[in-house]
Backbone as a ProteinNet text record, in pm:
[ID]
protein_1_A
[PRIMARY]
XXXXXXXXXXXXXXXXXXXXXXXXXXXXXXXXXXXXXXXXXXXXXXXXXXXXXXXXXXXXXXXXXXXXXXXXXXXXXXXXXXXXXXXXXXXXXXXXXXXXXXXXXXXXXXXXXXXXXXXXXXXXXXXXXXXXXXXXXXXXXXXXXXXXXXXXXXXXXXXXXXXXXXXXXXXXXXXXXXXXXXXX
[TERTIARY]
-3872.9	-3908.3	-3858.1	-3730.3	-3670.9	-3555.9	-3545.4	-3438.2	-3410	-3296.2	-3260.6	-3214.4	-3278.8	-3254.3	-3204.6	-3077	-3019.3	-3019.3	-3015.6	-3015.9	-2988.8	-3000.2	-2980.7	-2845.6	-2744.9	-2610.6	-2572.7	-2658	-2628.5	-2755.7	-2762.1	-2881.9	-2853.2	-2940.1	-2934.3	-3076.4	-3095.1	-3227.8	-3220.2	-3307.2	-3337.4	-3477.4	-3492.1	-3615.2	-3656.8	-3777.5	-3824.6	-3818.9	-3754.3	-3729.1	-3765.8	-3784.5	-3808.5	-3949.3	-3980.7	-4116.5	-4152.2	-4052.6	-4078.9	-4058.1	-4042.6	-4025.4	-3908.2	-3794	-3675.6	-3627.5	-3572.1	-3512.5	-3383.9	-3360.1	-3239.9	-3187.3	-3060.5	-2997.1	-2908.7	-2914	-2825	-2778	-2661.5	-2599.7	-2520.9	-2555.7	-2491.4	-2427.1	-2300.4	-2226.2	-2146.7	-2164.7	-2090.8	-2100	-2222.2	-2250.2	-2192.2	-2162.8	-2110	-2191.1	-2232.9	-2299.5	-2192.4	-2181.8	-2082.7	-2126.6	-2255.7	-2313.2	-2448.6	-2473.7	-2604	-2627.6	-2709.4	-2733.3	-2882.9	-2926.9	-3063.8	-3058.2	-3146.2	-3156.8	-3207.3	-3150.4	-3193.4	-3258.8	-3284	-3340.6	-3479.6	-3553.4	-3686.3	-3674.9	-3567.2	-3547.9	-3535.8	-3504.1	-3489.2	-3613.5	-3727.4	-3853.6	-3943.1	-3993.8	-4085.5	-4210.3	-4268.5	-4392.4	-4508.8	-4592.6	-4708.2	-4807.5	-4872.7	-4977.3	-4926.4	-4801	-4741.5	-4640.5	-4610	-4507.2	-4370.5	-4284.8	-4147.6	-4055.3	-3944	-3843.5	-3732.1	-3707.7	-3606.1	-3504.2	-3375.8	-3273.1	-3149.2	-3073	-2946.9	-2841.3	-2721.3	-2611	-2481.4	-2395.8	-2259.1	-2167.8	-2072.9	-1967.3	-1836.3	-1742.4	-1619.9	-1654.1	-1607.9	-1636.4	-1751.6	-1818.2	-1929.1	-2061.7	-2142.4	-2275.4	-2372.9	-2459.5	-2553.4	-2696.4	-2784.9	-2928.2	-2991.5	-3081.4	-3144.9	-3295.3	-3353	-3497.1	-3533.1	-3613.7	-3654.8	-3535.2	-3427.6	-3310.4	-3207.9	-3231.5	-3139.3	-3076.3	-2945.7	-2876.3	-2925.6	-2972.7	-3014.4	-2923.2	-2844.8	-2748.8	-2625.1	-2508.2	-2383.1	-2290.2	-2233.2	-2137.5	-2024	-1903.4	-1787.3	-1750.3	-1754.7	-1718.3	-1648.4	-1532	-1456.2	-1494.6	-1617.6	-1667.6	-1738.1	-1747.3	-1818.7	-1946.4	-2049.4	-2174.9	-2162.4	-2157.6	-2140.5	-2269.4	-2254.9	-2373.1	-2438.7	-2569.2	-2642.3	-2743.6	-2777.7	-2867.6	-3011.1	-3035.9	-3170.7	-3266.2	-3394.7	-3498.3	-3499.2	-3513.3	-3529.2	-3674.6	-3697.6	-3832.4	-3861.2	-3975.9	-4017.4	-4146.9	-4149.8	-4271.4	-4288.2	-4190	-4191.6	-4048.9	-4026	-3894.5	-3901.2	-3795.8	-3791.8	-3701.4	-3741.4	-3662.6	-3699.6	-3602.6	-3626.2	-3704.1	-3677.5	-3734.6	-3885.5	-3941.8	-4084.1	-4104	-4207.2	-4230.3	-4276.1	-4219.9	-4254.6	-4263	-4319	-4317.4	-4359.9	-4481.8	-4533.1	-4548.4	-4507.8	-4517.1	-4661.9	-4714.3	-4851.8	-4849.3	-4839.8	-4831.7	-4815.2	-4772.8	-4756.4	-4611.2	-4562.9	-4429.3	-4447.7	-4387.4	-4412.3	-4303.7	-4179	-4072.7	-3956.7	-3897.1	-3780	-3671.4	-3555.8	-3445.1	-3319.2	-3263	-3138	-3031.2	-2921.7	-2810.4	-2685.6	-2595.9	-2468.2	-2357.7	-2254.9	-2139.2	-2149	-2251.7	-2267.3	-2338	-2292.2	-2364.1	-2433.4	-2562.9	-2638.9	-2644.6	-2617	-2631.6	-2505.2	-2443.9	-2324.3	-2341.6	-2451.1	-2480.1	-2627.6	-2672.5	-2813.4	-2858.2	-2985.4	-3037.4	-3186.3	-3240.1	-3384	-3444.6	-3540.6	-3601.2	-3662.9	-3655.9	-3708.1	-3859.6	-3907.6	-4052.5	-4094.7	-3999.7	-4029.6	-3973.9	-4028.9	-3979.6	-3832.2	-3762.4	-3622.4	-3614.9	-3504.1	-3477.7	-3374	-3388	-3290.9	-3162.2	-3049	-2920.8	-2832.9	-2707.9	-2618.4	-2598.7	-2622.7	-2604	-2732.1	-2844.5	-2972.9	-2981.7	-2980.1	-2992.5	-3139.8	-3221.2	-3364.3	-3432.4	-3539.2	-3617.3	-3764.3	-3838.5	-3981.7	-4055	-4138	-4218.8	-4354.4	-4386.4	-4513.6	-4632.2	-4605.5	-4714.5	-4682.3	-4585.8	-4550.2	-4669.7	-4675.4	-4783.8	-4773.1	-4886.1	-4890.2	-4861	-4767.6	-4735.8	-4831.6	-4866.9	-4961.1	-5028.3	-5145.7	-5217.8	-5293.8	-5339.3	-5417.1	-5355.2	-5340.2	-5281.2	-5362.2	-5291.9	-5355.7	-5366.1	-5330.4	-5337.3	-5229	-5104.3	-4991.5	-4953.4	-4985.5	-4948.8	-4797.5	-4750.6	-4608.9	-4595.6	-4481.6	-4450.9	-4299.8	-4253.1	-4110.3	-4070.7	-3962.1	-3921.3	-3876	-3866.9	-3834.2	-3684.1	-3603	-3457.8	-3400	-3268.8	-3204.5	-3183	-3212	-3193.8	-3320.6	-3437.1	-3563.6	-3598.6	-3590	-3627	-3777.1	-3817.3	-3957.9	-3986.9	-4089.3	-4128.7	-4264.1	-4279.5	-4405.2	-4464.4	-4590.8	-4661.3	-4695.4	-4681.7	-4710.4	-4818	-4904.6	-5010.7	-5109.3	-5141.5	-5240.3	-5176.1	-5048.2	-4981.8	-5054.4	-5075	-5139.1	-5062.2	-5080.7	-5020.8	-5134	-5121.1	-5221.2	-5156.1	-5208.2	-5156.6	-5246	-5345	-5440.6	-5371.9	-5273.8	-5206.6	-5062.3	-5031.2	-4893.7	-4838.8	-4712.8	-4645.2	-4559.6	-4486.9	-4402.6	-4484.4	-4491	-4577.1	-4494.4	-4552.3	-4487.1	-4493.7
2875.5	2745.3	2728.7	2762.7	2752.3	2852	2920	3017.8	3045	3103.7	3150.1	3293.6	3383.2	3525.9	3576.7	3609.5	3666.4	3818.6	3869.4	4011.8	4031.8	4155.2	4179.9	4131.8	4129.1	4092.3	3948.3	3874.6	3736	3653.1	3574.7	3496.5	3395.1	3295.2	3198.6	3157	3108.8	3068.3	2968.1	2869.7	2782.6	2825.2	2878.1	2948.4	2928.6	2972.3	2990	3139.8	3180.9	3323.2	3365.9	3494.3	3550.6	3527.2	3585.9	3574.9	3433.5	3351.4	3215.3	3109.2	3151.5	3059.4	2963.8	3014.8	2931.2	2895.6	2777	2736.2	2816.4	2863.4	2939.5	2911.7	2940.1	2927.6	3049.1	3107.9	3220.1	3211.6	3267.3	3269.5	3399	3480.3	3610.5	3610.6	3649.1	3649.6	3779.1	3849.6	3973.9	4069.7	4092.2	4188.6	4150.9	4021.9	3974.7	3854.8	3854.3	3737	3632.4	3532.9	3426.4	3329.4	3297.8	3212.3	3271.9	3289.5	3338.9	3285	3181.2	3116.6	3094.6	3113.9	3085.5	3001.8	2904.7	2827.9	2919.9	2909.2	2995.2	2915.4	2788.2	2703.9	2657.5	2613.9	2559	2438	2360.6	2242.7	2279.5	2405.3	2450	2512.4	2491	2544.7	2430.1	2435.5	2330.4	2325.6	2209.4	2191.3	2234.5	2323.4	2370.7	2257.3	2258.3	2160.4	2016.6	1996.7	1862.5	1859.5	1740.1	1726	1742.3	1820.6	1841.3	1815.7	1750.7	1727.3	1829.9	1915	2019.1	1995.1	1999.5	1985.4	2064.7	2101.1	2171.7	2100.1	2092.4	2024.9	2099.9	2084.7	2132.5	2016.2	1989.9	1893.4	1951.4	1967.7	2038.7	2181.8	2225.3	2360.1	2363	2248.3	2239.6	2266.8	2355.5	2389.3	2349.6	2251.7	2200.7	2215.8	2248.5	2250.6	2151.8	2068.5	1963.4	1985.9	1952.3	1950.1	1811.9	1741.1	1604.6	1514.7	1532.9	1446.6	1484.4	1592	1633.9	1767.9	1778.8	1904.3	2013.5	2123.9	2238	2358.6	2354.6	2460.7	2395.4	2438.6	2394.7	2514.4	2540.7	2649.6	2606	2648.5	2620.2	2747.3	2739.1	2851.1	2794.7	2847	2802.6	2886.5	2866.4	2938.9	2840.5	2876.6	2794.8	2866.4	2790.2	2844	2850.2	2970.4	2980.7	2947.1	2915	2898.2	3035	3038.3	3162.2	3143.9	3254.5	3246.4	3283.8	3326	3366.6	3247.8	3277.3	3175.2	3108.2	2976.8	2902.8	2915.8	2952.4	2975.6	2879.2	2816.6	2722.6	2775.4	2789.8	2833.4	2983.2	3060	3204.2	3254.6	3369.3	3430.7	3549.5	3572.8	3688.5	3794.6	3918.1	4033.5	4146.2	4219.9	4327.5	4276.7	4153.9	4090.4	4070.3	4068.7	4041.7	3934.4	3850.6	3745.8	3806.9	3754.3	3799.3	3677.8	3693.9	3591.4	3454.9	3446	3319.1	3218.1	3095.4	2987.3	2941.9	2939	2897.7	2755	2660.8	2521	2432.6	2311.9	2213.8	2168.9	2150.4	2097.5	1972	1863.2	1738.8	1701.7	1723.1	1681.6	1779	1809.5	1895.9	1818	1803.7	1730.2	1813.5	1860.4	1935.4	1848.9	1831.3	1749.6	1834.6	1796.9	1865.5	1761.3	1788.2	1700.2	1587.4	1588.9	1484.1	1541.7	1503.4	1532.9	1402.3	1402.1	1277.6	1227.4	1311.4	1265.3	1279.6	1394.1	1420.8	1379.2	1415.5	1384.7	1352.4	1336.2	1308	1183.2	1179.7	1070.8	1053.5	941.8	918.3	967.8	1061.5	1112.7	999.4	1008.7	902.5	890.6	770.4	747.3	704.4	700.8	671.3	784.5	804.5	912.6	893.8	1004.3	999.3	949.6	887.9	843.2	934.9	959.1	1040.7	961.4	1029.5	968.3	1071.4	1038.6	1126.8	1262.4	1271.6	1396.2	1478.5	1427.1	1497.4	1607.6	1732.4	1846.7	1880.7	1859.3	1883.2	1785.9	1722.7	1633.5	1650.9	1707.6	1727.8	1647.9	1554.5	1475.5	1541.6	1644.7	1718.3	1635.9	1529	1453.8	1421.5	1494.1	1472.6	1502.1	1434.4	1457.3	1598.2	1663.6	1798	1791.3	1876.4	1886.2	1981.2	2091.1	2186.5	2265.2	2319	2400.6	2317.7	2384.6	2323.2	2359.1	2259.6	2288.8	2396.6	2488.9	2602.1	2724.1	2710.4	2826.3	2819.7	2800.9	2810.3	2683.2	2568.3	2443	2428.5	2355.2	2320.3	2169.7	2125.2	1983.1	1967	1847	1817.1	1748.3	1796.3	1736.1	1592.2	1516.1	1373.2	1346.5	1450.3	1433.7	1396.8	1380.3	1335.9	1448.3	1574.3	1686.9	1714.9	1696.5	1719	1864.9	1942.5	2083.7	2100.1	2202.1	2239.9	2328.7	2292	2364.8	2429.1	2554.7	2626.2	2663.4	2624.2	2667.5	2815.2	2890.7	3033.8	3063.3	3155.8	3193.8	3080	3050.3	2946.4	2816.5	2797.4	2671.6	2554.2	2448.4	2327.9	2205.4	2098.3	1970.7	1874	1805.2	1707.9	1599.8	1480.5	1371.9	1346.3	1430	1406.3	1396	1480.4	1481	1433	1345.7	1300.9	1232.2	1259.7	1195.8	1080	1102.1	998.7	926.6	796.9	719.6	638.7	614.2	527.9	383.7
3390	3443.2	3585.7	3606.5	3739.6	3747.9	3861.1	3875.6	4021.8	4044	4177.3	4162.6	4236.4	4225.4	4359.3	4364.4	4485.8	4476.1	4354.2	4326.7	4178.9	4131.2	3988.5	3937.6	4022.2	3978.7	4010.3	4075.1	4112.6	4095.9	3986.7	3959.8	3850.5	3842.4	3732.5	3697.6	3574.4	3531	3416.5	3420.4	3307.5	3266.7	3145	3112.8	2967.4	2940.6	2804.3	2779.9	2670.7	2650.2	2508.7	2493.4	2362.2	2312.1	2198.8	2145	2100.1	2074.1	2026.7	2133.5	2258.8	2371.8	2354.6	2309.8	2300.9	2441.5	2455	2581.3	2599.9	2720.6	2748.1	2887.2	2905.8	3036.6	3055.3	3174.5	3203.6	3348.2	3368.9	3500.7	3509.8	3607.2	3627.1	3765.2	3769.9	3895.3	3904.8	4014.5	4038.1	3919.8	3871.7	3766.3	3629.7	3609	3481.2	3434.2	3308.1	3252.4	3224.7	3311.5	3295.6	3186.9	3183.8	3080.7	3044.6	2916.7	2872.1	2732.1	2723.2	2594.7	2573.9	2451	2410.1	2284.3	2275.3	2152.7	2042.9	1925.4	1815.1	1703.1	1726.8	1622	1660.4	1561.8	1587.3	1679.6	1667.2	1752.4	1898.8	1929.9	2067.2	2125.4	2061.3	2111.2	2155.1	2277.6	2322.8	2235	2227.1	2153.4	2241.7	2191.1	2267.5	2288	2403.5	2436.9	2432.2	2468.5	2473.2	2587	2635.6	2737.9	2673.6	2737.4	2693.3	2811.5	2787.1	2890.4	2868.8	2969.4	2960.6	3070.9	3035.7	3139.2	3099.7	3201.3	3181.5	3263.8	3208.4	3277.7	3255.8	3351.7	3337.7	3369.6	3281.5	3312.5	3260.7	3353.1	3319	3282.7	3166.5	3118.1	3018.5	2996.8	2902	2972	2915.6	2964.7	2854.8	2880.2	2780.4	2828.2	2735.7	2761.3	2663.5	2716	2636.8	2629.9	2516.3	2499.4	2447.4	2523.4	2488.8	2459.5	2537.5	2529.6	2424.9	2350.5	2245.5	2281.9	2267.1	2296	2201.9	2258.3	2176.7	2199.1	2305.5	2334.3	2395.4	2348.6	2408.1	2409.6	2525.3	2536.3	2626.6	2594	2676.7	2751.6	2884.3	2971.1	3093.9	3124.3	3241.1	3362.6	3410.7	3527.6	3620.2	3745.4	3843	3885	3910.4	3961.7	4113.9	4172.2	4317	4391.5	4518.9	4602.6	4617	4601.7	4618.7	4730.7	4795.3	4909.7	4875.9	4752.6	4714.1	4710	4714.3	4708.4	4571.6	4569.9	4445.2	4402.4	4278.5	4227.3	4113.4	4118.3	4015	3954.9	3823.3	3756.2	3745.7	3790.9	3768.2	3779.3	3720.2	3724.2	3818.4	3892.4	3981.1	3921.5	3938.6	3898.6	3992.5	4036.2	4132.9	4253.7	4291.7	4410.9	4402.9	4283.2	4267.9	4161.2	4176.1	4076.1	3943.9	3835.1	3701.1	3610	3494.3	3390.6	3442.5	3491.1	3542.6	3429.8	3454.9	3357.7	3347.1	3227.5	3204	3149.9	3240.3	3200	3321.2	3295.9	3403.5	3410.4	3530.7	3554.8	3637.3	3592.4	3662.6	3762.6	3729.3	3819.5	3809.6	3922.6	3929.2	4001.6	3938.3	3999.2	3981.8	4092.4	4089.9	4155.2	4082.8	4130.9	4140	4228.4	4242.1	4238.9	4158.5	4155	4053.7	3968.3	3867.8	3745.9	3628.8	3504.3	3466.3	3466.3	3449.8	3306.3	3207.1	3069.5	2985.4	2978.5	2899.6	2753.5	2695.5	2555.5	2541.4	2418.4	2393.7	2468.3	2509.1	2590.3	2564.5	2608.8	2602.5	2732.9	2726.7	2850	2932	3064.6	3150.6	3143.6	3171	3177.2	3317	3409.5	3549.6	3635.6	3753.7	3840.4	3876.4	3892.3	3935.1	4078.8	4111.2	4247.6	4309.6	4437.5	4508.8	4527.4	4517.2	4545.4	4615.2	4638.1	4712.6	4645.5	4513.7	4441.1	4427.9	4475.3	4464.2	4569.2	4522.9	4611.9	4633.5	4529.8	4536.8	4441.1	4487.6	4401.9	4437.5	4343.4	4363.1	4256	4300.3	4206.9	4181.8	4257.3	4247.1	4294.6	4369.8	4432.4	4578.4	4636.4	4775.6	4865.8	4977.8	5074.3	5131.3	5148.4	5204.1	5354	5399.1	5541.4	5611.9	5544.2	5602.6	5490.9	5520.1	5423.4	5321.3	5217.6	5110.9	4977.9	4889.2	4759.6	4688.4	4626.2	4561.3	4650.2	4777.6	4867.8	4974.6	4931.4	5023.1	5096.2	5042.9	5108.6	5116.9	5216.1	5225.6	5218.7	5164.9	5160.8	5163.4	5185.6	5191.1	5062	4999.8	4872.9	4894.2	4786.5	4792	4785.1	4783.5	4777.5	4912.9	4916.6	5040.1	5140.3	5102.1	5192.8	5272.6	5210.9	5279.9	5296.3	5187.4	5191	5208.5	5283.7	5290.1	5170.6	5094.4	4974.1	5000.7	4961.5	4980.9	4846.8	4825.1	4704.7	4720.6	4613.3	4616.6	4513.5	4546.5	4453.7	4435.4	4311.7	4282.8	4237.3	4266.2	4229	4293.8	4216.8	4269.7	4224.4	4296.9	4258	4227.1	4115.1	4076.2	3990.8	3994.5	3911.1	3790.6	3769.2	3661.2	3526.5	3499.1	3369	3376.1	3469.4	3488.8	3363.6	3331.1	3219	3267	3377.6	3436.9	3540.4	3531.4	3622.6	3720.9	3837.7	3937.9	3893.5
[MASK]
++++++++++++++++++++++++++++++++++++++++++++++++++++++++++++++++++++++++++++++++++++++++++++++++++++++++++++++++++++++++++++++++++++++++++++++++++++++++++++++++++++++++++++++++++++++++

């Protein structure tokens, strides 16, 4: 779903993994798997052909992954996620510096925060778009105005967070509000 790949020994990912598409989170630092968890229950598998809310959080030494507001993975690890310089990838996983495992579906909103755990326990998934705040490192609503190019062929746009990252669509990625779940 989303990952950052700096190299084989330094990367992290929030993903769907395995033959049953279980939600998983992994973080590898200096050739060591610091955190590597996959949901092993039916409750940890997204529903096909339906909207699913997936999120991962760290607060203190607790690493939690949520599906539709319910914790499906919890692990305690006393490690920090370092800053990485690799490209952030949404909708595909990178390995050996090439895109792999393209996500076949729709992603409506991406919100990355630093310095805050927004839930710390089960929650009701939002029905309105997230708002940027001081902790928002990246916020993509997937309906931002195009800065250059054409959606579906390399368009660029600026994310809605407080940093203002330039985001580039790759391949046939497109943005559309036709099937939006969260409404303005």
